[in-house]
Steps between C-alpha positions, in 0.01 A plus 500: 500500500467366855829518689576321828833501681687261268528223764349215304667184630627327814842340527403214732245219452326451840158673522604722791366575846241765408415770751546874492744762624456822698189421702654778704799715409712346778478164320739637236815641661797632303829627643763654278855373532690823424859564409686633806486880537763688701320691771637832620482861392409458135297731279202267457245372750425129486169383644414138576122479500248226559191547282173319562278493188670785310584520129857626467448791259195627688696487825788698344250763385353524852845498663606796288179683583535444876868600503446795267745380233471400135440130450786483248739559792389165644646181358456134578645171379190304412125514460312285750154347502225715647311232692795398712713601793831620359824625650703711260736795475430847364776752427428874538752698299669786683314449829780332696717683750753590230237598245365837394166447672555279807178385656641584845756779445644475851538124497843347473502129452777248562490147362455188705680200345226238492236361264352681198194615694681590822411818688725806493667672792513878546779740580336826606133413530321283756544128461221257415207496737347159568716358221352735235739709293415875507521544122281195440252629757500846340435357155231269638316796654543706186359226274213399731342246263314182588693187419838678493772431758845659480739232627825686445635829366862592440723729296712346226668589174342193346190538286254255349429418139257252345629148556758617756452216748617144551153347502195442718398256771140385498266338748172407332189334642257302282139483619228255394727245326341205324731258682581447867728287712738255333336546159588871516862433598541232231369735228743774610788250492409381147481852361819607676683195363397572142607863531838405643554259209501793254670751729201685639166654404390691188615858543172655386409855589216466750151638460598792727719632219182556299289639786369260761145641491452618142772305313533773238836669557636344181188603309570863592860448389396358163293813434799719585736301278255549213475876567135479610510716815124549516466125486752471785302746712175318421650165599633639827199706607218298342445130430351390835588154631253268668703473821510877564270679748164599351566874537829469312341289227236768452760776477697305240183422305415872503837571336429236237166668429676830440374682811683826582832433677414740784193287578709184510752667733215563744417128491855379571643495855815701563715186522444451126749781454640394162158468338409840643828643369416390147144628521611835641728551202219408259280767664764762415621355170227270361672449164847421639499146645875474465535802727275327754702180484825693550367625836536150641833433678768373262545191719136405446512572127805273467308223675252495213779441249668244725169314528492457122852362512392263779203382295721425200748313721220291653369413153851398393549283809158334455579421136838354590350289779243364253780402262730368775764766427638579846853377423731715286467482121662689215360854491465520877661744742639386833596694811819394683471449873663753734510308825144404593333722241498539121683802363224667299747754361689235297324346203669199338348392165483127430637384163584166342860564605446554874184290554679198658682723749184695581307177559770384739506834684119497538502142629739612778296819571787716381264668253124521446290515186329839467213651307470859376306790641471677165660835447701710259835341594396136482697361205323310222445142613544188292383141513182389667539754789504782244196365317298488823607852603429658161161332460377631837612857424334484160175379657502809724589737217835586658867512403815540705499869412148542645655490846693821435163679550610798286208716618603445863867389494547526877299179546655302212686176555806345341395152609682227689509126556350301787564138595222260398522283812585617852597299810289517815752529780464402866151358443326390820144369512305498828164317478367620837315702622447627143704393196791744496786537250823683583770559237751744354488630142752714317391849401232528236356152555130479588396286794151465354640312199666253738171458686317460168700180434409361842133609497401475130191718540377650174347813652775768511322665792587197714856630511 
C-alpha cells in the first residue's frame, strides 16, 4: 500500500501562485511567541536560541553533548522545521542559579522587567559587555556550533513542555512564482477571501510532520504500532529516497541488501547519529530490533506515533472536505473557544439535542469543529464522522487500543481532538522585492499548509 501524507484536497478554487519555499533557510523564518516566564533565581536555565538550518531533536542531542548533560534534561515547546531560521526556547532542568547544577555556580541573576526575551542583569558578577549577557556568552562558547546563536539566557522556575507556547510568527518568501505583478496580488486576494469565508485554512499537518526529506516518519510509526520493530528499523535506516545525497542513498541501499551493520555505520557521516545508534545496537544484539529501537530518545520515538495520528487526521480532513462536511453535524466533536484559541482539553460531542446551539456557536466562532487524532481515550464516534474515522483505522489495520503501544507504553498516546479549520491571523502580503507572507498561527498549526493553499504545488518538496 502506497501512503502519502493524507493531504488530498484543497479548500479554495483558484489555481494558486506556484513557486517554491526555502530557496535559502532565511526565506522561512519562525519566531516562537512564548508564555511569559518570570526571570530571576530559579532552578532551571532558559535559553532563547536562533537556529539556522537545524532539526530540533538533533540540536537537542548536540546541545546535551556540548554541555555534558543528558538530553532528557532539555525540554522545548515545539518542533520546528529544519530548513528554516527559527527562534525558540529551550529549558535546561536544574541548571539555573537555584538549581542543583547551575551552569555558572557563582552567578546571581536579578530580573529586568521587560519583554519575554529581555536580557538579565547581574548582582555579583560583571555586567553585560557590549550588550551581551555573560551567561548567554558562556553558553554560546560552550556550544560552539555553526548556525546556533544564543540570544538570551536566564534562570527561572518555569519549564517547557510540548505545546507550551502561545503560537508562532512566520515570515515566508516564495521564489519562482507562476504569477507576477497585479495578477499575483489578485490571486492572493481571491484565495484569502475564500479562506476567510469559511473561517480559515484546512488545519492539515504539514509534510514536515512526516519528514521533510524522506516523508516516512508515519511509516516507521505504523511498523511500531503493529509490533514490527525490525520493520521500523529497516524503514528508518534503509529505504533510500531520490532526493538524498548519493552517499546516503548507497548506505541505505546497503542496509536493504542486508550488508553488515558495522559496514553501513562506516558509510554514514556522524551527523546521522540516530541511524548509527540503531546500527550500533544491531552489531551487539542482532536479533533484538526492539532493543535497538528503544535506544532512540523517547521524544523521537513518540514522534513516530504522533505522525501516524497526524496521517489519520489528514485523511479524515480530506474526506470531510470532499463531502463538504466542515460545519458541525451529529456525531462530531467541537472545541469551545478560550479567548483567541480553541480549548483542546474540552471535548463537546454533537447530538441531535444540542446541534442547533452548536451550529450557532460555531457561526460566531465560539466553538470549532474538530477531528480526532486517534488514541486509546478517544470515545466511539457516531454518525458520518465516526464512519470516516473507523474506515481509515480499519484500512491501516489499527484500533484505538493500538495507540497504547503495550510493548513500549512510554510512547503510547491517549489521543486528542484538533480543529479542522484554523484562522490565519495578522496576514500581510508584500509582493516586492520577493513575494513575502507574514502571519501568526496558534500553536501546532503548520505554516506550510497555509502556503499550500496559496501555492497549490503538487510536489511536497516545494514546501
